[in-house]
C-alpha positions in Angstrom: 4.9 7.4 -7.2 4.9 8.2 -10.9 4.0 11.8 -10.0 6.5 11.9 -7.2 9.2 10.5 -9.5 8.4 13.1 -12.2 8.5 15.9 -9.6 11.9 14.7 -8.3 13.2 14.5 -11.9 12.1 18.1 -12.6 13.6 19.5 -9.4 16.8 17.6 -9.3 17.5 16.4 -12.9 18.0 12.9 -11.7 16.1 10.0 -13.4 13.9 7.7 -11.4 13.2 4.1 -12.7 10.2 2.4 -10.9 9.6 -1.3 -10.3 6.2 -2.0 -8.7 4.9 -5.1 -7.0 3.6 -6.5 -3.7 5.8 -5.5 -0.7 6.5 -9.2 0.0 7.6 -10.0 -3.5 9.9 -6.9 -3.7 11.3 -7.8 -0.3 12.2 -11.3 -1.5 13.8 -9.9 -4.6 15.9 -7.6 -2.6 17.0 -10.4 -0.3 18.1 -12.3 -3.4 20.1 -9.4 -4.8 17.8 -7.3 -6.9 19.7 -4.2 -7.9 17.4 -1.6 -6.4 18.6 1.6 -4.7 15.5 2.5 -2.6 12.7 0.3 -1.3 9.3 2.0 -0.6 7.2 -0.6 1.1 3.5 -0.5 2.0 4.4 -1.6 5.5 7.1 -0.9 8.1 8.1 -4.5 8.9 9.9 -5.3 5.7 12.2 -2.2 5.6 13.1 -2.9 9.2 13.8 -6.6 8.4 16.1 -5.4 5.6 18.0 -3.2 8.1 18.2 -6.1 10.6 19.6 -8.4 7.9 22.2 -5.8 6.8 20.6 -5.1 3.5 19.6 -1.4 4.2 21.0 1.7 5.9 19.7 1.9 9.4 19.6 5.7 9.5 17.7 6.0 6.2 14.3 4.7 7.1 11.4 7.0 6.9 7.6 6.6 7.3 6.4 8.4 4.2 2.7 7.9 4.4 -0.2 6.2 6.3 -2.5 4.2 4.0 -6.3 4.2 4.2 -8.3 1.0 3.7 -11.7 1.2 2.0 -14.4 -1.4 1.3 -15.8 -0.8 -2.2 -18.7 -2.3 -4.0 -19.6 -1.0 -7.5 -23.2 -2.4 -7.3 -24.2 -1.5 -3.7 -24.6 1.8 -2.0 -23.8 0.3 1.4 -20.9 -2.2 1.0 -20.7 -2.8 4.8 -24.3 -4.0 4.8 -23.5 -6.2 1.8 -20.6 -7.7 3.7 -23.1 -9.1 6.2 -25.2 -10.7 3.5 -24.9 -13.6 1.0 -22.6 -11.8 -1.5 -20.6 -13.8 -4.1 -16.9 -13.0 -3.7 -14.9 -10.6 -1.5 -11.6 -9.4 -3.0 -8.6 -8.5 -0.8 -4.8 -8.6 -1.1 -3.1 -11.7 0.2 -2.5 -11.1 3.9 0.7 -13.1 3.7 2.2 -10.8 1.1 0.5 -7.4 1.3 -0.1 -5.0 4.2 -3.5 -3.9 3.0 -4.5 -7.6 3.0 -3.3 -7.8 6.6 -5.4 -4.8 7.4 -8.4 -6.3 5.7 -8.0 -9.5 7.6 -7.8 -7.7 10.9 -10.9 -5.7 10.0 -12.9 -8.8 9.3 -11.7 -10.3 12.6 -12.8 -7.2 14.5 -16.2 -7.3 12.7 -16.6 -11.0 13.6 -16.8 -11.9 9.9 -13.5 -13.6 9.4 -14.6 -17.2 9.3 -18.0 -16.4 7.7 -16.4 -14.7 4.7 -13.2 -16.6 4.3 -14.7 -19.2 1.9 -15.6 -16.4 -0.5 -12.3 -14.6 -0.5 -10.6 -13.9 -3.8 -7.0 -13.0 -3.0 -4.8 -10.8 -5.2 -1.0 -10.9 -5.0 -1.2 -7.2 -4.1 -3.7 -4.4 -3.6 -3.7 -3.6 -7.4 -5.0 -7.1 -8.2 -7.6 -6.8 -5.5 -8.8 -3.6 -7.1 -9.0 -5.3 -10.5 -11.0 -8.2 -9.2 -13.7 -5.7 -8.1 -13.4 -3.4 -11.1 -13.8 -6.4 -13.5 -16.8 -7.8 -11.7 -15.1 -10.9 -10.6 -15.8 -9.9 -7.0 -18.9 -8.2 -5.8 -17.0 -6.1 -3.3 -13.5 -5.8 -2.0 -11.0 -4.1 0.3 -8.9 -1.7 -1.6 -6.8 1.4 -1.0 -8.3 4.9 -0.9 -5.4 6.0 -3.1 -6.7 3.7 -5.9 -10.1 5.2 -5.8 -8.7 8.7 -6.0 -6.6 7.7 -9.0 -9.5 5.8 -10.7 -12.8 7.4 -9.9 -15.4 4.7 -9.5 -19.1 4.2 -9.0 -20.9 2.4 -6.2 -20.6 2.5 -2.5 -17.6 3.1 -0.3 -16.9 2.5 3.3 -13.8 4.0 4.7 -12.6 1.6 7.3 -12.2 3.2 10.7 -8.5 3.3 11.7 -9.2 1.5 15.0 -10.3 -1.7 13.2 -6.8 -2.6 12.1 -3.2 -1.7 12.8 -2.0 1.4 11.1 -0.8 0.9 7.5 2.5 2.7 8.0 4.4 2.8 4.8 8.2 3.0 5.2 11.0 3.6 2.8 14.7 2.7 3.1 17.9 3.0 1.2 19.5 -0.3 0.3 23.2 -1.0 1.1 23.9 -2.0 -2.5 22.8 1.3 -3.9 25.3 2.6 -6.4 23.8 6.1 -6.1 23.8 6.7 -2.4 23.7 10.5 -2.7 20.8 10.4 -5.2 19.0 7.8 -3.0 19.4 10.1 0.0 18.0 13.0 -2.1 14.9 10.9 -3.1 14.2 9.8 0.5 14.6 13.4 1.7 12.3 14.6 -1.1 9.4 12.9 0.8 9.6 15.7 3.3 8.9 18.4 0.7 5.6 20.2 0.3 5.1 19.0 -3.2 5.3 15.3 -2.2 3.0 15.9 0.8 0.4 17.5 -1.5 0.6 14.5 -3.9 0.2 12.0 -1.1 -2.7 13.9 0.4 -4.5 14.2 -3.0 -4.3 10.4 -3.4 -5.8 9.7 0.0 -2.8 9.1 2.2 -2.5 10.5 5.6 0.7 12.1 7.0 2.5 10.3 9.8 2.3 11.9 13.2 5.4 13.7 14.5 7.9 11.3 16.0 
C-alpha cells in the first residue's frame, strides 16, 4: 500500500496518509468514529458490515485483491512435513481478528491437524505479527502471507497453501460515510483498477479477483 499510495500521489497530486493494523481492530476503530476516509480490509465481511451499519457507501465497495496463504519455516525445507511432526510453535494471525488467521485455521481443519496443533499456536494480532514470530525464531514455522515473503525475501521452505483448503481471502475496500474528501476517496478506490496498481499487487503475490 505504500507503493500504491506513492503512485497515487504521483499521478493525482493528492496525499495519502496510511494507518495499518489488523482488519478487526481497524473495523472497531471505524465503528467508534475513527476519522478515516477509506477502509482497505483483508477480508470482505468487515467492509460489508460497515455498509450494513450505515458507516460506508454501499456502491463504493471493491474487491481489490485475493490474498495467498503460505506456510513458512526458516529451518526446514518441507514445512508441511514439519507441521506433522513434534515442532515447537506454530505462528498464525488470530482467527478472531485477522482473515489470514481464519484461512490458517480452516487449512489446519482440512488437514485434520486443528486439535493436534492448537496447544502450540502462537497467535499474532495480525499477519505482520505472525510473520515476526517466525522471523525472530519464536516460532519454528507459521502461516504468513505470500505478499510478506515477496517484500522480505527469506530462507527456508515454503508451502503455498492450495486455494481449496480455505475460503478465498477476498480483500475488499470501501469509502466511509464520514469521509471529508469523497471525490479523492473515489479516485483512490478507482485507482485500484489501474494497470500500475495491478502490477504492484501481482508483484507482491496477490491474485486478481475474477470478473464479476
